[in-house]
C-alpha positions as CSV (number, residue, x, y, z in Angstrom):
1,M,-13.2,-8.8,1.6
2,S,-14.9,-5.4,3.2
3,V,-13.7,-2.4,1.2
4,E,-14.3,-0.1,4.0
5,E,-13.4,-2.9,6.8
6,V,-9.7,-2.5,5.3
7,K,-9.9,2.0,4.9
8,Q,-11.2,1.7,7.7
9,Y,-8.1,0.3,9.7
10,Y,-5.8,2.2,7.9
11,E,-7.7,5.4,8.9
12,E,-7.2,4.9,12.5
13,N,-3.7,3.0,12.3
14,A,-1.5,5.0,9.4
15,Q,1.5,6.4,12.2
16,K,1.5,2.5,13.3
17,E,1.8,1.4,9.5
18,W,4.5,4.0,9.7
19,D,6.3,2.9,12.8
20,R,5.9,-0.6,11.9
21,L,8.7,-0.7,9.5
22,E,10.8,1.0,12.4
23,Q,10.2,-1.5,15.1
24,H,10.5,-4.3,12.4
25,P,13.6,-3.0,10.4
26,F,14.2,-6.5,8.3
27,E,11.4,-5.9,5.6
28,F,12.6,-2.9,5.0
29,L,16.8,-3.7,5.1
30,F,16.4,-6.1,2.7
31,T,13.4,-5.3,0.4
32,T,15.4,-2.3,-0.1
33,Y,18.5,-4.3,-0.7
34,M,16.4,-6.2,-3.7
35,L,14.6,-3.4,-5.4
36,D,17.7,-1.9,-5.4
37,Q,19.4,-4.0,-7.9
38,H,16.8,-2.5,-11.0
39,I,15.7,0.7,-9.4
40,R,17.8,3.5,-10.7
41,P,17.9,7.4,-9.2
42,G,15.7,9.3,-11.9
43,D,13.7,5.8,-13.0
44,S,9.5,6.6,-12.3
45,V,7.8,4.2,-9.7
46,L,4.2,3.9,-9.2
47,D,4.0,2.1,-5.5
48,I,0.2,1.0,-5.2
49,G,-1.2,0.2,-2.1
50,G,2.1,2.0,-0.7
51,G,0.6,2.7,2.8
52,P,2.3,6.2,5.0
53,G,4.4,5.6,2.0
54,R,8.1,4.1,3.7
55,Y,9.2,2.6,0.2
56,S,7.6,6.0,-1.9
57,L,10.0,8.3,-0.1
58,Y,12.9,6.0,0.5
59,Y,12.8,6.0,-3.5
60,A,12.1,9.9,-3.9
61,E,14.8,10.3,-1.7
62,K,17.3,8.7,-4.7
63,G,15.4,11.1,-6.9
64,C,12.8,8.6,-8.9
65,P,9.4,10.7,-9.3
66,V,7.3,8.2,-7.9
67,T,3.8,8.5,-7.1
68,L,1.7,6.3,-4.2
69,L,-2.4,5.4,-4.7
70,D,-3.3,4.5,-1.4
71,L,-7.3,3.1,0.1
72,S,-6.1,5.4,3.0
73,Q,-6.6,9.0,3.7
74,A,-4.5,8.4,6.4
75,N,-2.3,6.6,4.9
76,T,-1.6,9.2,1.8
77,A,-1.9,12.0,4.0
78,L,0.9,11.1,6.5
79,A,2.8,10.4,3.4
80,R,2.8,13.7,2.3
81,D,3.6,14.8,5.9
82,K,7.0,13.0,5.6
83,A,7.9,14.5,1.9
84,A,7.6,17.4,3.1
85,E,9.9,16.9,6.3
86,R,12.2,15.7,3.8
87,G,11.9,18.8,0.9
88,V,10.9,15.7,-1.7
89,P,8.4,15.7,-4.4
90,L,5.5,12.8,-3.8
91,R,2.5,12.0,-5.8
92,T,-0.3,10.9,-4.1
93,V,-3.3,9.4,-5.2
94,T,-6.2,8.1,-2.9
95,G,-8.1,5.0,-4.2
96,S,-8.5,1.5,-4.5
97,C,-6.0,-0.4,-6.5
98,L,-9.2,-1.9,-8.1
99,E,-10.0,1.7,-10.1
100,L,-6.2,2.3,-10.7
101,D,-7.0,2.9,-14.9
102,S,-9.4,5.8,-13.3
103,L,-6.8,7.3,-10.9
104,V,-3.4,7.1,-12.9
105,D,-2.0,8.3,-15.8
106,G,1.0,7.1,-17.8
107,Q,3.2,3.5,-17.4
108,F,6.2,3.6,-15.2
109,D,9.9,2.3,-15.2
110,H,8.7,0.3,-12.5
111,V,5.5,-0.7,-10.0
112,L,5.5,-1.5,-6.4
113,L,2.4,-4.2,-5.6
114,M,3.0,-4.9,-1.8
115,G,-0.7,-4.5,0.4
116,P,-3.1,-5.5,-1.8
117,L,-2.5,-9.0,-2.3
118,Y,-2.8,-10.0,1.1
119,H,-6.1,-7.4,1.4
120,L,-7.9,-8.6,-1.8
121,T,-9.4,-12.2,-0.1
122,H,-11.4,-13.6,-3.5
123,R,-8.6,-14.6,-6.5
124,R,-10.3,-12.4,-9.0
125,D,-9.7,-9.1,-7.2
126,R,-6.2,-10.2,-7.0
127,E,-5.9,-11.2,-10.6
128,A,-7.6,-8.1,-11.6
129,A,-4.9,-5.9,-9.3
130,V,-1.7,-8.0,-10.5
131,R,-3.5,-7.3,-14.5
132,L,-3.6,-2.9,-13.9
133,A,-0.6,-3.0,-13.1
134,L,0.9,-4.3,-15.2
135,S,-0.3,-2.2,-17.8
136,K,0.7,1.0,-15.6
137,L,4.1,-1.2,-15.9
138,K,6.3,-0.2,-19.0
139,P,7.7,-3.0,-21.7
140,G,11.3,-3.7,-19.8
141,G,10.2,-2.7,-17.0
142,T,10.0,-4.2,-13.2
143,F,6.8,-5.4,-11.2
144,S,7.5,-6.0,-7.3
145,C,4.7,-7.6,-5.7
146,S,4.4,-9.2,-2.1
147,F,2.7,-12.0,-0.4
148,I,2.0,-12.6,3.2
149,L,3.2,-16.1,4.1
150,S,1.0,-18.5,5.9
151,F,3.2,-19.6,9.0
152,A,3.4,-15.3,9.6
153,G,1.2,-15.1,12.2
154,L,3.2,-18.5,13.8
155,I,6.3,-16.9,13.8
156,Y,4.5,-13.3,15.4
157,D,3.3,-15.4,18.0
158,L,6.6,-17.2,18.8
159,K,8.7,-13.8,18.9
160,N,6.3,-12.1,20.5
161,G,5.1,-14.8,23.4
162,P,4.6,-16.0,26.0
163,G,0.6,-15.8,25.8
164,F,-0.3,-14.8,22.5
165,L,-0.6,-18.7,21.3
166,P,-2.7,-19.9,23.5
167,A,-5.0,-17.2,22.9
168,D,-4.7,-17.7,19.4
169,L,-5.9,-21.8,19.4
170,A,-8.9,-20.5,21.0
171,N,-9.7,-18.9,18.3
172,Q,-11.7,-20.2,15.1
173,S,-9.5,-18.9,12.4
174,V,-6.9,-19.3,13.7
175,A,-7.4,-22.9,13.6
176,R,-7.8,-22.8,9.4
177,L,-4.8,-21.0,9.1
178,L,-3.1,-24.0,11.0
179,E,-4.8,-26.1,8.6
180,S,-3.5,-24.1,5.3
181,V,0.3,-24.1,6.7
182,E,-0.2,-28.2,6.9
183,Q,-2.0,-28.2,3.6
184,G,-0.3,-25.5,1.7
185,T,-3.8,-23.9,0.4
186,E,-4.1,-19.9,1.2
187,Y,-5.8,-18.8,4.1
188,T,-8.7,-15.9,3.7
189,G,-10.3,-14.4,6.5
190,P,-9.5,-12.2,9.7
191,A,-6.8,-11.6,10.8
192,F,-4.8,-8.2,11.7
193,T,-8.1,-7.2,9.3
194,S,-9.5,-9.3,6.7
195,S,-6.4,-11.3,4.9
196,C,-5.0,-13.6,2.3
197,F,-1.9,-15.9,3.5
198,V,-0.2,-17.7,1.2
199,S,2.6,-20.7,1.1
200,Q,5.4,-19.7,-0.9
201,R,4.6,-22.7,-3.0
202,Q,1.7,-20.5,-4.6
203,I,3.2,-17.6,-5.3
204,E,4.8,-18.6,-8.9
205,P,1.7,-20.5,-10.4
206,F,-0.2,-17.3,-9.2
207,L,2.0,-15.2,-11.6
208,A,2.6,-17.4,-14.3
209,P,-0.2,-16.4,-17.0
210,F,1.1,-13.7,-16.8
211,G,4.1,-13.4,-19.0
212,L,6.6,-12.1,-16.6
213,E,10.2,-13.1,-16.3
214,K,10.7,-14.1,-13.1
215,L,13.5,-12.1,-11.5
216,H,13.7,-12.9,-7.6
217,L,11.7,-14.8,-5.3
218,F,13.1,-13.9,-1.6
219,G,11.4,-13.6,1.4
220,Q,11.8,-9.8,3.4
221,E,12.6,-11.0,6.3
222,G,15.0,-13.3,5.5
223,I,16.4,-15.8,8.0
224,L,16.1,-13.7,10.7
225,A,11.8,-13.4,11.6
226,L,12.0,-15.9,14.4
227,N,14.7,-14.3,16.4
228,E,13.7,-10.7,15.2
229,N,13.5,-9.1,18.6
230,Q,17.4,-11.2,19.9
231,V,18.9,-9.7,16.8
232,K,18.2,-6.3,16.9
233,Q,20.0,-6.3,20.8
234,F,23.1,-8.1,19.2
235,P,26.5,-5.6,19.0
236,Q,26.6,-4.1,15.7
237,E,29.4,-6.2,14.5
238,E,27.4,-9.3,14.7
239,Y,24.6,-7.3,13.8
240,R,25.7,-6.5,10.8
241,M,27.3,-9.8,10.4
242,W,23.8,-11.6,10.3
243,V,22.7,-8.9,8.4
244,E,25.2,-9.8,5.0
245,T,24.6,-13.7,6.3
246,A,20.6,-13.5,5.6
247,K,21.4,-11.2,2.5
248,Q,23.1,-14.3,1.5
249,L,20.2,-16.8,1.9
250,L,16.6,-14.6,0.8
251,E,16.1,-16.6,-2.6
252,V,16.5,-20.0,-0.6
253,P,13.4,-21.8,-1.7
254,E,13.3,-24.0,0.9
255,L,13.8,-21.3,3.7
256,L,10.7,-18.7,2.3
257,A,9.2,-19.7,5.2
258,L,10.5,-18.5,8.0
259,S,10.0,-14.8,6.9
260,E,6.6,-13.0,7.5
261,H,6.7,-11.4,3.2
262,A,8.1,-12.7,0.2
263,M,8.4,-10.3,-2.8
264,Y,8.2,-11.4,-6.2
265,I,10.2,-9.0,-8.6
266,G,9.6,-9.9,-12.6
267,R,10.3,-8.6,-15.7
268,K,7.4,-7.1,-17.9
269,P,8.9,-8.6,-22.0
270,E,9.9,-5.9,-24.0
């Protein structure tokens, strides 16, 4: 991974990243639904690689003391602006998740590690990011981390086409991505920036050495990713029915591949 490449992408796209969760609401809706089962008002939260702070601000508004760490100055600056607009306190730190020890002191009730695990293209760096994150988590606290799933690129083409797949199939990196979907292996290489996509079957084996108690593994868009654009246009009553139906199915293993992102939530032993 080129750290500078990833940093530059977000320096240029902080507002786009902020807007993303409004354009794609199911990821935020289902992720907070699951996190809310564990994060209570007043709990301390460390959001590592949290971009412009959508999740950080959500929990700051619930009365949680939140620290946001992100690689991009544009992201942390936008997060501070949004916090000021909403009148909530938010501590921001700019830097790499791999330098966490020197950037953030203390331990937290909950640690979120979302973006780094799909931008760190070397396994040793992903492992280091998890170790460092867990060092900042209190015993008994929850650790939540996200992955981009291998099928996500094809989901994107399906829901936004026509025209996307022909262009992608001419791209050699997409051929490697398709191979990873077929074989259930990880893909590392170019995407929207340097990225690592994984099969849902790889997530628990990757995290097993860290000694966490698994609480949840779920698709962050649920079953709605493929039909996102359609469902957003449904009448409100039917929209809500689909959301509630999707909530019931978030953790069904066979359905994880229908999401673009997956999140693992685990508890650190006491």
